[in-house]
N, C-alpha and C positions, 0 to 999 in steps of 0.2 A: 502494501500500498503504499502511495505515495508521502511523506512526509506532513506537506505542506498540504493536501489533500486533508486529515486526519484534523488535526491542528485544525481548520474551518469546518468538519462536523462538530468539531467537542465547542470551538464557540458558536457554531447555531444552538449547539442543543442548550447551552447553559443559562437565558433564561426558564427553558423547562427547570431546569435543574433547582434555580433561586425558587421560584417557585413552586415543587416541589416540596422544597426545605423547609418553606413559611410556611406553607398549611400542615407538615408535619410536626414543626415549633409548637405552631396556635396547638394544635390537639394536645401535645405534649401535658405541653404545659396549663391545659384549660382546667381540667382540677385539680391543680395545682395552686395554694395560696401562700404569698412571702411569708406571710404569719400564723401565728397556729389561731388556731381558736380562746376567744378572748373573753371568757364567764361575765356575765353582770355581776358582781358585788354589793354595786352601789345605788339607789333612786337616781344619781347623776349620769350614769350608764347605761342605765334604760334607750333604745331607741324602739318601745315596742312590746305590747301586749307582755308578750311571754318576758321580754328584761325587768319589765315591774313587777308581776309576779314574784320575777328567783328575786328581784332586790325584796320586795317584801319579805321571803320564806326566811333571805339570807338578814333580815332583820330582826327577827324572833331567835333564830337559830345564836346569831350571837349578844343577843339581847339587848341592842343599841336601842335603848324605849324612845332614845327622845328624837332618830330619821322618825322610828316608827311612824312616829305621834305627827311629827311634819304630815306625812301622807296620807292621816286615816282625818277623813270628811266631816264636820261635827254633827252632820245631820247624816253618820256612819249607820248604816241595821247590819247585824249579824245573825247570820240562820244558824243555829246549830241542832245536835242529837236536844238539845231539852228547851229548843224553842225561839223566840228573839230576842234579841239586845237591842240596847240603844248606846254607842259609841261609849262612854265612859263605862260600863260593863263589859262592854265587849274588852278594853282592851285589858282591865284587871286579871278576864279571862284568859286573853291570851300571853300577858304575865307569867301563868301559873304551868308555860311550856318549858319544857327544860329539853333540846334537841339534840341530839349527835348528828346526824345525818336524815338527808332526805332523797330523794327525788321527783321531780315530775315525767308524765306521760300523759298521751291520746292530745297533749294540750292541742286549744282549738282556740283561735286570736281575730278577732272578731272588731271590727271597729265601724262607726257611724259616727259623723263628722267630729267629736269632741268626747268621747267614749267608748271605751274598748270592752268586749263582755268579752271574758274567756274562760273558758269552758277546762278541766284537766280530773289528769286522776295525782294520790299525791301521794306516795311514802312516807312514812316518819319512825325514825326509831331514835326513841327516848320516850317519858314520860309526863305527864300531864296529870299536875295533884299528885304526885309521889306514883302516882300507875300508873306503868304500862303501855302504852300508845298502842294500835291495834295494831296487827303486822299486814293485815291486806292492805290493798290504795284504795285512799278511800276518793269520794269525788266531790271534784265543787267547782266551784261557779266563784269568777269575782268579778267588783264592775267598778271601770276607775271612769274618771273621770278627769278632762284636764281646766284649770282654773287658772288666773293672773299669776299664780305662784311656784305649780305644775300639777303634774297629776297626783291625784287623790281619792284611794279609795273609795266610791260610796257605800256599794253594799258587799257582802262579803259570804258564802254560805258553806257548811262542812260540817262535816256528819259525825263531829269530836265528841265523844260521850264525856260529861260536864264532870265527871269525880266528885270526889265528898264534897 
């Protein structure tokens, strides 16, 4: 084969090879992220319904009642296995948790204007009023509403026993 002709053939194929290499690079890197997952730990890091819910449970787990209190609306309603609770009674209720670990599952987040409705299951490991928490996942619902000072919980429902 003539060396000049082989260089001409390679030069003619170069744009195609570049295109193939670009497509391969895009396909290989499309599933990758440069940074690993950054789980939400505070309300300031939350960017959606799931993040707000994780921040809610993180505050309970860490017993960060000052931060937790700032995100509970004045007209907050809590529905539990024992009935309906107003804001003050609900806050006392949440203070009885000693959570070592929790996990959320089957999470669904629906937004309508300035309101998120989050439904999910939660599995808790810890105690409530000194009694072990149920081992099976519990079905919960939380309603978040955006206000001038940020997102606040206006309603929460969880079938957690009242304890003593």
